DSSP file (Angstrom, degrees, kcal/mol; ACC not computed):
  #  RESIDUE AA STRUCTURE BP1 BP2  ACC     N-H-->O    O-->H-N    N-H-->O    O-->H-N    TCO  KAPPA ALPHA  PHI   PSI    X-CA   Y-CA   Z-CA
    1    1 A M              0   0    0      0, 0.0     2,-0.2     0, 0.0     0, 0.0   0.000 360.0 360.0 360.0 133.2  -94.7  -42.7  -23.3
    2    2 A D        -     0   0    0      2,-0.0     2,-0.4     1,-0.0     0, 0.0  -0.568 360.0-145.9 -82.2 151.3  -95.4  -39.0  -23.9
    3    3 A R        -     0   0    0     -2,-0.2     2,-0.5     2,-0.0    -1,-0.0  -0.952   4.5-152.5-121.0 139.8  -92.7  -36.9  -25.5
    4    4 A L        -     0   0    0     -2,-0.4     2,-0.5     2,-0.0   134,-0.0  -0.950  14.1-156.1-108.4 125.8  -91.9  -33.3  -24.8
    5    5 A F        +     0   0    0     -2,-0.5    -2,-0.0     1,-0.0     0, 0.0  -0.885  24.3 162.5-106.4 132.2  -90.3  -31.5  -27.7
    6    6 A A    >   +     0   0    0     -2,-0.5     3,-1.9     1,-0.1     4,-0.3  -0.541   4.4 168.7-142.7  71.0  -88.2  -28.4  -27.2
    7    7 A P  G >  S+     0   0    0      0, 0.0     3,-1.2     0, 0.0     4,-0.3   0.716  70.8  68.0 -64.5 -21.8  -86.2  -27.9  -30.4
    8    8 A W  G >  S+     0   0    0      1,-0.2     3,-0.6     2,-0.1     4,-0.4   0.653  88.3  68.6 -71.2 -13.0  -85.0  -24.4  -29.5
    9    9 A R  G X> S+     0   0    0     -3,-1.9     4,-1.8     1,-0.2     3,-0.5   0.682  76.5  82.1 -78.8 -16.6  -82.8  -26.0  -26.8
   10   10 A V  H <> S+     0   0    0     -3,-1.2     4,-2.2    -4,-0.3     5,-0.2   0.851  85.6  58.4 -56.5 -34.8  -80.5  -27.7  -29.3
   11   11 A E  H <> S+     0   0    0     -3,-0.6     4,-2.0    -4,-0.3    -1,-0.3   0.912 105.4  49.7 -61.4 -41.1  -78.6  -24.4  -29.6
   12   12 A Y  H <4 S+     0   0    0     -3,-0.5    -1,-0.2    -4,-0.4    -2,-0.2   0.890 113.7  46.5 -61.5 -40.6  -77.9  -24.5  -25.8
   13   13 A L  H  < S+     0   0    0     -4,-1.8    -2,-0.2     1,-0.2    -1,-0.2   0.802 120.5  35.4 -74.5 -30.1  -76.7  -28.1  -26.1
   14   14 A T  H  < S+     0   0    0     -4,-2.2    -2,-0.2    -5,-0.2    -1,-0.2   0.622 100.0  81.2-104.0 -14.3  -74.5  -27.7  -29.2
   15   15 A Q  S  < S-     0   0    0     -4,-2.0     3,-0.1    -5,-0.2     0, 0.0  -0.656  83.0-110.1 -92.7 147.8  -73.0  -24.2  -28.8
   16   16 A P        -     0   0    0      0, 0.0     3,-0.1     0, 0.0    -2,-0.1  -0.412  51.4 -85.1 -66.8 153.5  -70.0  -23.4  -26.6
   17   17 A P        -     0   0    0      0, 0.0     2,-0.1     0, 0.0    -5,-0.0  -0.295  50.4-105.0 -62.0 144.5  -70.9  -21.4  -23.5
   18   18 A A        -     0   0    0     -3,-0.1     2,-0.3     1,-0.1     4,-0.1  -0.397  31.3-137.4 -68.2 143.6  -71.0  -17.7  -24.1
   19   19 A S        +     0   0    0     -2,-0.1    -1,-0.1    -3,-0.1     2,-0.1  -0.721  62.9  27.9 -99.3 156.0  -68.1  -15.7  -22.7
   20   20 A G  S    S-     0   0    0     -2,-0.3     2,-0.4     5,-0.0     5,-0.0  -0.208 102.4 -45.0  87.9 177.7  -68.6  -12.4  -20.9
   21   21 A C    >>  -     0   0    0      1,-0.1     3,-1.0    -2,-0.1     4,-0.9  -0.709  37.5-148.9 -89.8 128.0  -71.5  -11.0  -19.0
   22   22 A I  T 34 S+     0   0    0     -2,-0.4    -1,-0.1     1,-0.2    -3,-0.0   0.780 100.6  55.2 -66.5 -24.2  -75.0  -11.5  -20.4
   23   23 A F  T 34 S+     0   0    0      1,-0.2    -1,-0.2    21,-0.0    35,-0.1   0.590 111.9  42.3 -85.8 -10.6  -76.1   -8.2  -18.8
   24   24 A C  T <4 S+     0   0    0     -3,-1.0    -2,-0.2     2,-0.1    -1,-0.2   0.482  86.4 125.5-107.7  -7.7  -73.3   -6.3  -20.5
   25   25 A A     <  -     0   0    0     -4,-0.9     2,-0.3     7,-0.1    -3,-0.0  -0.198  46.3-152.7 -57.5 140.4  -73.6   -7.9  -23.9
   26   26 A Q        +     0   0    0      0, 0.0     2,-0.3     0, 0.0    -1,-0.1  -0.863  44.3  74.4-113.2 149.9  -74.1   -5.6  -26.9
   27   27 A G  S    S-     0   0    0     -2,-0.3     2,-0.3     5,-0.0     3,-0.0  -0.983  83.1  -2.0 149.3-157.4  -75.9   -6.4  -30.1
   28   28 A D     >  -     0   0    0     -2,-0.3     4,-2.3     1,-0.1     5,-0.2  -0.512  56.4-141.8 -70.3 124.4  -79.3   -6.9  -31.5
   29   29 A D  H  >>S+     0   0    0     -2,-0.3     5,-2.8     1,-0.2     4,-0.5   0.890 100.2  50.0 -55.9 -41.9  -81.9   -6.5  -28.7
   30   30 A R  H >45S+     0   0    0      1,-0.2     3,-1.0     3,-0.2    -1,-0.2   0.929 110.7  48.8 -65.0 -43.0  -84.1   -9.3  -30.1
   31   31 A E  H 345S+     0   0    0      1,-0.3    -1,-0.2     2,-0.1    -2,-0.2   0.866 115.1  44.8 -62.2 -35.8  -81.2  -11.7  -30.3
   32   32 A L  H 3<5S-     0   0    0     -4,-2.3    -1,-0.3     2,-0.1    -2,-0.2   0.465 112.8-121.8 -84.3  -2.8  -80.2  -10.8  -26.8
   33   33 A L  T <<5 +     0   0    0     -3,-1.0    12,-2.5    -4,-0.5     2,-0.7   0.756  56.0 157.2  66.0  27.7  -83.9  -11.1  -25.6
   34   34 A I  E   < +A   44   0A   0     -5,-2.8    10,-0.3    10,-0.2    -1,-0.2  -0.761  15.7 175.2 -85.7 114.2  -83.8   -7.5  -24.4
   35   35 A V  E     +     0   0A   0      8,-1.7     2,-0.3    -2,-0.7     9,-0.2   0.587  64.4  16.4 -94.7 -12.1  -87.5   -6.3  -24.4
   36   36 A H  E     -A   43   0A   0      7,-1.5     7,-2.8    -7,-0.1     2,-0.4  -0.974  58.9-157.4-161.1 142.4  -86.9   -2.9  -22.8
   37   37 A R  E     -A   42   0A   0     -2,-0.3     5,-0.3     5,-0.2     7,-0.0  -0.952   8.8-170.8-121.9 146.2  -84.1   -0.4  -22.1
   38   38 A T        -     0   0    0      3,-2.5     3,-0.4    -2,-0.4    -2,-0.0  -0.784  44.3 -95.9-122.5 169.5  -84.0    2.3  -19.5
   39   39 A P  S    S+     0   0    0      0, 0.0     3,-0.0     0, 0.0    -1,-0.0   0.851 124.9  24.2 -56.8 -31.5  -81.5    5.1  -19.1
   40   40 A L  S    S-     0   0    0     32,-0.1    20,-3.6    33,-0.1    21,-0.5   0.418 129.2  -2.1-113.7   1.1  -79.6    3.0  -16.5
   41   41 A G  E     - B   0  59A   0     -3,-0.4    -3,-2.5    18,-0.3     2,-0.3  -0.832  58.6-112.3-164.3-161.6  -80.5   -0.5  -17.3
   42   42 A R  E     -AB  37  58A   0     16,-2.4    16,-2.4    -5,-0.3     2,-0.4  -0.977  10.3-138.6-153.2 159.8  -82.4   -3.2  -19.3
   43   43 A V  E     +AB  36  57A   0     -7,-2.8    -8,-1.7    -2,-0.3    -7,-1.5  -0.994  30.1 172.3-122.4 131.2  -85.1   -5.8  -19.1
   44   44 A M  E     -AB  34  56A   0     12,-2.4    12,-3.1    -2,-0.4   -10,-0.2  -0.971  35.0-105.1-139.3 154.5  -84.5   -9.2  -20.8
   45   45 A L  E     - B   0  55A   0    -12,-2.5     2,-0.5    -2,-0.3    10,-0.2  -0.511  39.6-113.9 -71.6 144.2  -86.2  -12.5  -21.0
   46   46 A N        -     0   0    0      8,-2.7     8,-0.2    -2,-0.2     7,-0.1  -0.712  16.9-147.7 -77.7 125.8  -84.5  -15.3  -19.0
   47   47 A R  S    S+     0   0    0     -2,-0.5    -1,-0.1     1,-0.3    96,-0.1   0.721  99.0  39.3 -66.5 -21.1  -83.2  -17.9  -21.5
   48   48 A Y  S    S-     0   0    0      6,-0.1    -1,-0.3     3,-0.0    -2,-0.0  -0.600  93.0-174.7-127.4  67.7  -83.9  -20.6  -18.9
   49   49 A P        -     0   0    0      0, 0.0     3,-0.1     0, 0.0    88,-0.1  -0.219  35.4-147.5 -74.1 153.1  -87.2  -19.5  -17.5
   50   50 A Y  S    S-     0   0    0      1,-0.3     2,-0.3    71,-0.0    88,-0.1   0.753  91.7  -1.6 -79.1 -29.9  -89.2  -20.9  -14.6
   51   51 A S  S >  S-     0   0    0     86,-0.1     3,-1.7    88,-0.1    -1,-0.3  -0.969  96.8 -74.8-151.9 162.9  -92.3  -19.8  -16.4
   52   52 A N  T 3  S+     0   0    0     -2,-0.3     3,-0.1     1,-0.3    90,-0.1  -0.407 119.8  28.2 -61.3 133.1  -93.2  -18.0  -19.6
   53   53 A G  T 3  S+     0   0    0      1,-0.3     2,-0.5    -7,-0.1    -1,-0.3   0.523  76.9 161.3  91.9   6.6  -92.5  -14.2  -19.2
   54   54 A H    <   -     0   0    0     -3,-1.7    -8,-2.7    -8,-0.2    -1,-0.3  -0.499  24.2-163.6 -64.3 112.5  -89.7  -14.7  -16.6
   55   55 A L  E     -BC  45 119A   0     64,-2.9    64,-2.4    -2,-0.5     2,-0.5  -0.708  18.0-151.2-105.2 152.4  -87.9  -11.4  -16.8
   56   56 A L  E     -BC  44 118A   0    -12,-3.1   -12,-2.4    -2,-0.3     2,-0.5  -0.990   9.8-162.2-120.2 127.6  -84.5  -10.2  -15.6
   57   57 A V  E     +BC  43 117A   0     60,-2.8    60,-2.8    -2,-0.5     2,-0.3  -0.940  20.4 163.4-113.0 123.8  -84.0   -6.6  -14.7
   58   58 A S  E     -BC  42 116A   0    -16,-2.4   -16,-2.4    -2,-0.5     2,-0.3  -0.922  33.2-121.4-136.4 163.0  -80.4   -5.3  -14.5
   59   59 A L  E     -B   41   0A   0     56,-0.7   -18,-0.3    -2,-0.3     4,-0.1  -0.664  25.6-121.7 -96.3 158.8  -78.5   -2.1  -14.4
   60   60 A N  S    S+     0   0    0    -20,-3.6     2,-0.3    -2,-0.3   -19,-0.1   0.873  90.7  87.9 -67.3 -36.4  -75.9   -1.2  -17.0
   61   61 A R  S    S-     0   0    0    -21,-0.5     2,-1.0     1,-0.1    -2,-0.2  -0.487  83.9-127.2 -71.7 128.4  -73.2   -0.8  -14.4
   62   62 A H        +     0   0    0     -2,-0.3     2,-0.3    52,-0.1    52,-0.1  -0.634  55.2 130.1 -80.8 102.3  -71.4   -4.1  -13.8
   63   63 A T        -     0   0    0     -2,-1.0    52,-3.5    52,-0.1    -4,-0.1  -0.988  44.5-160.9-151.3 148.3  -71.5   -4.7  -10.0
   64   64 A A        +     0   0    0     -2,-0.3     2,-0.6    50,-0.3    50,-0.2   0.485  68.8  93.9-102.0  -6.6  -72.5   -7.6   -7.8
   65   65 A E    >   -     0   0    0      1,-0.2     3,-1.4    48,-0.2     4,-0.4  -0.786  56.3-161.0-101.2 120.2  -73.0   -5.6   -4.7
   66   66 A L  G >  S+     0   0    0     -2,-0.6     3,-1.5     1,-0.3    -1,-0.2   0.881  96.0  57.8 -59.0 -39.2  -76.3   -4.2   -3.6
   67   67 A N  G 3  S+     0   0    0      1,-0.3    -1,-0.3     0, 0.0    -2,-0.0   0.618  96.0  64.9 -70.8 -11.2  -74.6   -1.7   -1.4
   68   68 A D  G <  S+     0   0    0     -3,-1.4    -1,-0.3     2,-0.1    -2,-0.2   0.599  80.1 104.9 -83.7 -11.0  -72.6   -0.3   -4.3
   69   69 A L    <   -     0   0    0     -3,-1.5     2,-0.1    -4,-0.4    -3,-0.0  -0.438  69.2-129.8 -74.1 140.9  -75.8    1.0   -6.0
   70   70 A T     >  -     0   0    0     -2,-0.1     4,-2.6     1,-0.1     5,-0.2  -0.368  28.6-105.1 -77.0 167.3  -76.5    4.7   -6.0
   71   71 A G  H  > S+     0   0    0      1,-0.2     4,-2.4     2,-0.2     5,-0.2   0.892 123.6  52.4 -58.4 -39.8  -79.9    5.9   -4.8
   72   72 A E  H  > S+     0   0    0      2,-0.2     4,-2.4     1,-0.2    -1,-0.2   0.902 110.2  47.9 -64.4 -41.9  -80.7    6.7   -8.5
   73   73 A E  H  > S+     0   0    0      2,-0.2     4,-2.8     1,-0.2    -2,-0.2   0.916 111.8  49.2 -65.9 -42.5  -79.8    3.1   -9.5
   74   74 A M  H  X S+     0   0    0     -4,-2.6     4,-2.2     2,-0.2     5,-0.2   0.919 112.3  48.6 -63.2 -42.2  -81.8    1.6   -6.7
   75   75 A Q  H  X S+     0   0    0     -4,-2.4     4,-2.5    -5,-0.2     5,-0.2   0.927 113.2  46.8 -64.2 -44.1  -84.9    3.7   -7.6
   76   76 A E  H  X S+     0   0    0     -4,-2.4     4,-2.5     2,-0.2     5,-0.2   0.899 109.9  54.0 -66.7 -39.1  -84.6    2.8  -11.3
   77   77 A L  H  X S+     0   0    0     -4,-2.8     4,-2.0     2,-0.2    -2,-0.2   0.948 115.1  38.8 -58.0 -49.9  -84.2   -0.9  -10.5
   78   78 A L  H  X S+     0   0    0     -4,-2.2     4,-2.3     2,-0.2    -2,-0.2   0.866 114.7  53.5 -73.4 -34.4  -87.3   -1.0   -8.4
   79   79 A T  H  X S+     0   0    0     -4,-2.5     4,-2.1    -5,-0.2    -1,-0.2   0.902 111.0  47.6 -63.7 -39.5  -89.3    1.3  -10.7
   80   80 A T  H  X S+     0   0    0     -4,-2.5     4,-2.5     2,-0.2    -2,-0.2   0.869 108.8  53.0 -69.5 -37.6  -88.4   -1.0  -13.6
   81   81 A V  H  X S+     0   0    0     -4,-2.0     4,-2.2    -5,-0.2    -2,-0.2   0.921 109.6  49.8 -61.6 -42.9  -89.4   -4.1  -11.6
   82   82 A A  H  X S+     0   0    0     -4,-2.3     4,-2.2     1,-0.2    -2,-0.2   0.895 109.7  51.3 -62.1 -40.8  -92.8   -2.4  -11.0
   83   83 A L  H  X S+     0   0    0     -4,-2.1     4,-2.8     2,-0.2    -1,-0.2   0.920 108.5  51.1 -60.7 -43.9  -93.1   -1.7  -14.7
   84   84 A C  H  X S+     0   0    0     -4,-2.5     4,-2.7     1,-0.2    -2,-0.2   0.907 108.8  51.5 -61.1 -41.7  -92.4   -5.3  -15.5
   85   85 A K  H  X S+     0   0    0     -4,-2.2     4,-2.0     2,-0.2    -1,-0.2   0.929 111.6  46.8 -60.0 -45.6  -95.1   -6.4  -13.1
   86   86 A D  H  X S+     0   0    0     -4,-2.2     4,-2.1     2,-0.2    -2,-0.2   0.910 112.7  49.2 -63.1 -43.6  -97.6   -4.1  -14.8
   87   87 A V  H  X S+     0   0    0     -4,-2.8     4,-3.0     1,-0.2     5,-0.3   0.929 111.6  49.0 -62.7 -46.2  -96.6   -5.2  -18.3
   88   88 A L  H  X>S+     0   0    0     -4,-2.7     4,-2.7     1,-0.2     5,-1.0   0.849 107.8  54.7 -64.9 -34.1  -96.9   -8.9  -17.3
   89   89 A I  H  X5S+     0   0    0     -4,-2.0     4,-1.0     3,-0.2    -1,-0.2   0.938 114.7  40.2 -62.9 -46.1 -100.3   -8.3  -15.7
   90   90 A K  H  <5S+     0   0    0     -4,-2.1    -2,-0.2     1,-0.2    -1,-0.2   0.931 124.5  37.2 -67.2 -44.4 -101.6   -6.7  -19.0
   91   91 A A  H  <5S+     0   0    0     -4,-3.0    -2,-0.2    -5,-0.2    -3,-0.2   0.817 135.6  13.0 -81.3 -31.4  -99.9   -9.2  -21.3
   92   92 A S  H  <5S-     0   0    0     -4,-2.7    -3,-0.2    -5,-0.3    -2,-0.1   0.584  79.8-139.6-126.2 -15.5 -100.2  -12.5  -19.4
   93   93 A K     << -     0   0    0     -4,-1.0    -4,-0.2    -5,-1.0    -3,-0.1   0.915  31.0-172.0  51.3  54.0 -102.7  -12.0  -16.6
   94   94 A P        -     0   0    0      0, 0.0    29,-0.2     0, 0.0    -1,-0.1  -0.284  29.6-132.7 -71.3 163.3 -100.8  -14.0  -14.0
   95   95 A D  S    S-     0   0    0     27,-2.0     2,-0.3     1,-0.2    28,-0.2   0.602  80.7 -21.5 -87.9 -15.5 -102.3  -14.9  -10.6
   96   96 A G  E     -D  122   0A   0     26,-1.8    26,-2.9     2,-0.0     2,-0.3  -0.969  63.0-118.9-175.0-177.5  -99.1  -13.8   -8.7
   97   97 A F  E     -D  121   0A   0     -2,-0.3     2,-0.5    24,-0.2    22,-0.0  -0.977   4.7-147.8-140.4 150.3  -95.4  -13.1   -8.9
   98   98 A N  E     +D  120   0A   0     22,-2.2    22,-3.0    -2,-0.3     2,-0.4  -0.999  31.3 175.3-109.4 123.3  -92.1  -14.2   -7.5
   99   99 A I  E     +D  119   0A   0     -2,-0.5     2,-0.3    20,-0.2    20,-0.2  -0.996  19.0 100.9-130.4 129.2  -89.8  -11.2   -7.4
  100  100 A G  E     -D  118   0A   0     18,-1.8    18,-3.0    -2,-0.4     2,-0.4  -0.998  55.8 -89.2 177.3-179.9  -86.3  -11.1   -6.0
  101  101 A L  E     -D  117   0A   0     -2,-0.3     2,-0.6    16,-0.2    16,-0.1  -0.875  16.8-154.3-111.6 143.0  -82.5  -11.2   -6.0
  102  102 A N        -     0   0    0     14,-0.5     2,-0.8    -2,-0.4    14,-0.2  -0.940  19.4-169.1-114.0 103.7  -80.2  -14.2   -5.8
  103  103 A L        -     0   0    0     -2,-0.6     4,-0.1     4,-0.1     9,-0.1  -0.846  53.5  -1.5-101.7 109.2  -77.0  -12.8   -4.3
  104  104 A G  S > >S-     0   0    0     -2,-0.8     5,-2.0     8,-0.2     3,-0.9   0.070  86.8 -83.4  93.6 154.5  -74.2  -15.3   -4.5
  105  105 A K  G > 5S+     0   0    0      1,-0.3     3,-1.9     3,-0.2    -1,-0.1   0.868 125.5  58.5 -60.4 -40.7  -73.8  -18.8   -5.8
  106  106 A A  G 3 5S+     0   0    0      1,-0.3    -1,-0.3     2,-0.1    -2,-0.1   0.760 104.6  53.1 -63.3 -23.9  -75.2  -20.4   -2.5
  107  107 A A  G < 5S-     0   0    0     -3,-0.9    -1,-0.3    -4,-0.1    -2,-0.2   0.428 128.2 -97.0 -91.1   0.6  -78.4  -18.3   -3.0
  108  108 A G  T < 5 +     0   0    0     -3,-1.9     2,-0.4     1,-0.3    -3,-0.2   0.582  64.3 161.9  98.4  10.7  -78.8  -19.7   -6.6
  109  109 A A      < -     0   0    0     -5,-2.0    -1,-0.3     1,-0.2     3,-0.3  -0.514  20.7-172.3 -68.7 121.3  -77.3  -16.8   -8.6
  110  110 A G  S    S+     0   0    0     -2,-0.4     2,-0.6     1,-0.3    -1,-0.2   0.786  87.5  38.0 -81.2 -30.4  -76.5  -18.1  -12.1
  111  111 A V  S >  S+     0   0    0      1,-0.1     3,-0.5     3,-0.1    -1,-0.3  -0.918  74.4 176.2-119.1 100.2  -74.7  -14.9  -12.9
  112  112 A E  T 3   +     0   0    0     -2,-0.6    -8,-0.2    -3,-0.3    -1,-0.1   0.761  68.4  53.9 -78.4 -26.8  -72.9  -13.9   -9.7
  113  113 A D  T 3  S+     0   0    0      1,-0.2     2,-0.4     2,-0.1    -1,-0.2   0.391 100.9  57.8 -99.7   6.1  -71.0  -10.8  -10.7
  114  114 A H  S <  S-     0   0    0     -3,-0.5   -50,-0.3   -50,-0.2    -1,-0.2  -0.885  83.1-131.5-136.5 106.9  -73.8   -8.7  -12.2
  115  115 A L        +     0   0    0    -52,-3.5   -56,-0.7    -2,-0.4     2,-0.3  -0.243  38.3 160.8 -55.7 134.5  -76.6   -7.9   -9.8
  116  116 A H  E     -C   58   0A   0    -58,-0.2   -14,-0.5   -14,-0.2     2,-0.4  -0.985  31.2-130.9-154.0 156.1  -80.1   -8.5  -11.4
  117  117 A M  E     -CD  57 101A   0    -60,-2.8   -60,-2.8    -2,-0.3     2,-0.4  -0.886  16.5-137.2-112.8 145.1  -83.7   -9.0  -10.2
  118  118 A H  E     -CD  56 100A   0    -18,-3.0   -18,-1.8    -2,-0.4     2,-0.5  -0.833  11.9-169.8 -98.5 136.0  -86.0  -11.8  -11.3
  119  119 A V  E     -CD  55  99A   0    -64,-2.4   -64,-2.9    -2,-0.4   -20,-0.2  -0.945  14.1-179.5-125.0 107.7  -89.7  -11.1  -12.1
  120  120 A V  E     - D   0  98A   0    -22,-3.0   -22,-2.2    -2,-0.5     2,-0.2  -0.920  18.4-144.5-116.7 109.8  -91.4  -14.4  -12.5
  121  121 A P  E     - D   0  97A   0      0, 0.0     2,-0.4     0, 0.0   -24,-0.2  -0.485  21.1-164.4 -69.7 143.4  -95.1  -14.5  -13.3
  122  122 A R  E     - D   0  96A   0    -26,-2.9   -27,-2.0    -2,-0.2   -26,-1.8  -0.961   9.8-160.4-132.5 149.4  -97.0  -17.3  -11.7
  123  123 A W    >   -     0   0    0     -2,-0.4     3,-2.4   -29,-0.2     4,-0.3  -0.947  37.0 -94.4-126.1 146.8 -100.4  -18.9  -12.2
  124  124 A N  T 3  S+     0   0    0     -2,-0.4   -28,-0.0     1,-0.3     0, 0.0  -0.403 115.5  14.8 -56.5 127.3 -102.5  -21.0   -9.9
  125  125 A G  T 3  S+     0   0    0     -2,-0.1    -1,-0.3     1,-0.0    -3,-0.0   0.550  85.5 126.3  84.6   7.2 -101.7  -24.6  -10.7
  126  126 A D    <   +     0   0    0     -3,-2.4     2,-0.5     2,-0.0    -2,-0.1   0.676  56.1  79.2 -75.6 -14.1  -98.5  -23.8  -12.7
  127  127 A S        +     0   0    0     -4,-0.3     2,-0.2    10,-0.1    10,-0.0  -0.808  65.0 163.9 -90.7 129.6  -96.5  -26.2  -10.6
  128  128 A N    >>  -     0   0    0     -2,-0.5     4,-0.9    10,-0.0     3,-0.8  -0.742  53.4 -81.5-136.2-174.7  -97.0  -29.8  -11.7
  129  129 A F  H 3>>S+     0   0    0      1,-0.2     4,-3.3    -2,-0.2     5,-0.5   0.735 112.8  74.3 -63.9 -24.0  -95.5  -33.2  -11.3
  130  130 A M  H 3>5S+     0   0    0      1,-0.2     4,-1.8     2,-0.2     6,-1.5   0.901  97.6  45.5 -59.0 -43.9  -92.9  -32.6  -14.0
  131  131 A S  H <45S+     0   0    0     -3,-0.8     4,-0.5     4,-0.2    -1,-0.2   0.871 119.4  42.1 -66.9 -35.9  -90.8  -30.3  -11.8
  132  132 A V  H  <5S+     0   0    0     -4,-0.9    -2,-0.2     2,-0.1    -1,-0.2   0.927 126.5  27.3 -78.8 -47.3  -91.0  -32.7   -8.8
  133  133 A L  H  <5S+     0   0    0     -4,-3.3    -3,-0.2     1,-0.1    -2,-0.2   0.842 135.4  23.3 -86.8 -36.1  -90.5  -36.0  -10.6
  134  134 A A  S  <<S-     0   0    0     -4,-1.8    -3,-0.2    -5,-0.5    -2,-0.1   0.434  90.7-124.7-115.5  -0.7  -88.4  -35.2  -13.6
  135  135 A D  S    S+     0   0    0     -5,-0.5     2,-0.3    -4,-0.5    -4,-0.2   0.909  72.3 127.4  51.3  44.2  -86.7  -31.9  -12.8
  136  136 A V        -     0   0    0     -6,-1.5     2,-0.4    -7,-0.1    -1,-0.2  -0.967  51.7-147.8-131.2 141.9  -88.3  -30.6  -16.0
  137  137 A R        -     0   0    0     -2,-0.3     2,-0.7    -3,-0.1   -86,-0.1  -0.929  11.1-144.2-111.2 138.4  -90.4  -27.5  -16.5
  138  138 A V        -     0   0    0     -2,-0.4    -7,-0.1   -88,-0.1    -8,-0.0  -0.904  17.6-174.0-103.3 114.0  -93.1  -27.4  -19.2
  139  139 A L        -     0   0    0     -2,-0.7   -88,-0.1     1,-0.1    -2,-0.0  -0.937  14.6-158.7-110.7 122.8  -93.4  -24.1  -20.9
  140  140 A P  S    S+     0   0    0      0, 0.0     2,-0.4     0, 0.0    -1,-0.1   0.594  73.9  53.5 -78.6  -8.3  -96.2  -23.7  -23.4
  141  141 A E  S    S-     0   0    0      4,-0.0     2,-0.0     3,-0.0     0, 0.0  -0.978  81.3-120.3-132.0 137.2  -94.7  -20.8  -25.3
  142  142 A S     >  -     0   0    0     -2,-0.4     4,-2.3     1,-0.1     5,-0.2  -0.299  30.0-112.2 -69.1 157.8  -91.3  -20.4  -27.1
  143  143 A L  H  > S+     0   0    0      1,-0.2     4,-2.5     2,-0.2     5,-0.1   0.874 117.6  50.8 -55.2 -40.3  -89.0  -17.6  -26.0
  144  144 A W  H  > S+     0   0    0      2,-0.2     4,-2.6     1,-0.2    -1,-0.2   0.871 109.0  49.9 -72.2 -36.5  -89.4  -15.8  -29.3
  145  145 A A  H  > S+     0   0    0      2,-0.2     4,-1.6     1,-0.2    -1,-0.2   0.900 112.6  48.4 -66.7 -39.1  -93.2  -15.9  -29.1
  146  146 A T  H  X S+     0   0    0     -4,-2.3     4,-2.4     2,-0.2     5,-0.2   0.922 111.2  50.6 -63.4 -44.7  -93.0  -14.5  -25.6
  147  147 A Y  H  X S+     0   0    0     -4,-2.5     4,-2.7     1,-0.2    -2,-0.2   0.948 111.9  46.8 -57.0 -51.5  -90.6  -11.8  -26.7
  148  148 A D  H  < S+     0   0    0     -4,-2.6    -1,-0.2     1,-0.2    -2,-0.2   0.800 114.3  48.5 -64.5 -29.1  -92.9  -10.8  -29.6
  149  149 A R  H  < S+     0   0    0     -4,-1.6     4,-0.4    -5,-0.2    -1,-0.2   0.866 117.6  38.7 -78.3 -36.8  -95.9  -10.8  -27.3
  150  150 A L  H >X S+     0   0    0     -4,-2.4     4,-1.5     1,-0.2     3,-1.1   0.844  98.5  74.7 -83.8 -36.1  -94.3   -8.7  -24.6
  151  151 A K  H 3X S+     0   0    0     -4,-2.7     4,-2.2     1,-0.3     3,-0.3   0.851  93.4  52.3 -49.6 -47.4  -92.3   -6.2  -26.6
  152  152 A P  H 3> S+     0   0    0      0, 0.0     4,-2.1     0, 0.0    -1,-0.3   0.830 105.8  55.9 -62.7 -29.4  -95.3   -4.1  -27.7
  153  153 A F  H <> S+     0   0    0     -3,-1.1     4,-1.1    -4,-0.4    -2,-0.2   0.880 109.1  46.0 -67.8 -37.5  -96.5   -3.7  -24.1
  154  154 A F  H  X S+     0   0    0     -4,-1.5     4,-0.6    -3,-0.3    -1,-0.2   0.890 111.4  52.1 -71.4 -38.3  -93.1   -2.3  -23.1
  155  155 A E  H >< S+     0   0    0     -4,-2.2     3,-0.8     1,-0.2    -2,-0.2   0.886 109.2  50.7 -63.4 -37.3  -93.1    0.1  -26.1
  156  156 A E  H 3< S+     0   0    0     -4,-2.1    -1,-0.2     1,-0.2    -2,-0.2   0.803 104.9  58.4 -67.4 -28.4  -96.6    1.3  -25.1
  157  157 A A  H 3<        0   0    0     -4,-1.1    -1,-0.2     1,-0.2    -2,-0.2   0.597 360.0 360.0 -79.6 -11.6  -95.4    1.9  -21.5
  158  158 A R    <<        0   0    0     -3,-0.8    -1,-0.2    -4,-0.6    -2,-0.1   0.524 360.0 360.0 -63.7 360.0  -92.6    4.4  -22.6
């Protein structure tokens, strides 16, 4: 039998769930996995990614409603998503992307009350039997290695 080791997940298994909104949390950017800040928002790594480099783009203002966004917020959200795509192309050379919003629990939103967009880099052949048979994703790079690899690309883009 083959074994998959993911020692960084023990923190998830042993720590009580975080209280509050992950998109409103304040503190050390690296600890929060924030790779980039904009005047109205932030870009952070997804702690439970579908693939390495899975980014979350959110605005600072806490709202779940797309229709509540101002024109300036909508523009910044999409401009930041485009920046994320450009950074991931340079840093990771993916073959494609899944980009979108999950609005509401029925749509798969893990954080329902703070609107955010997913930018998921994809590679030809990145789906394998593990997701289908074992409901497991195999990620070849740790979150911290991904953070350290992507952060300079965002700093260069400023």
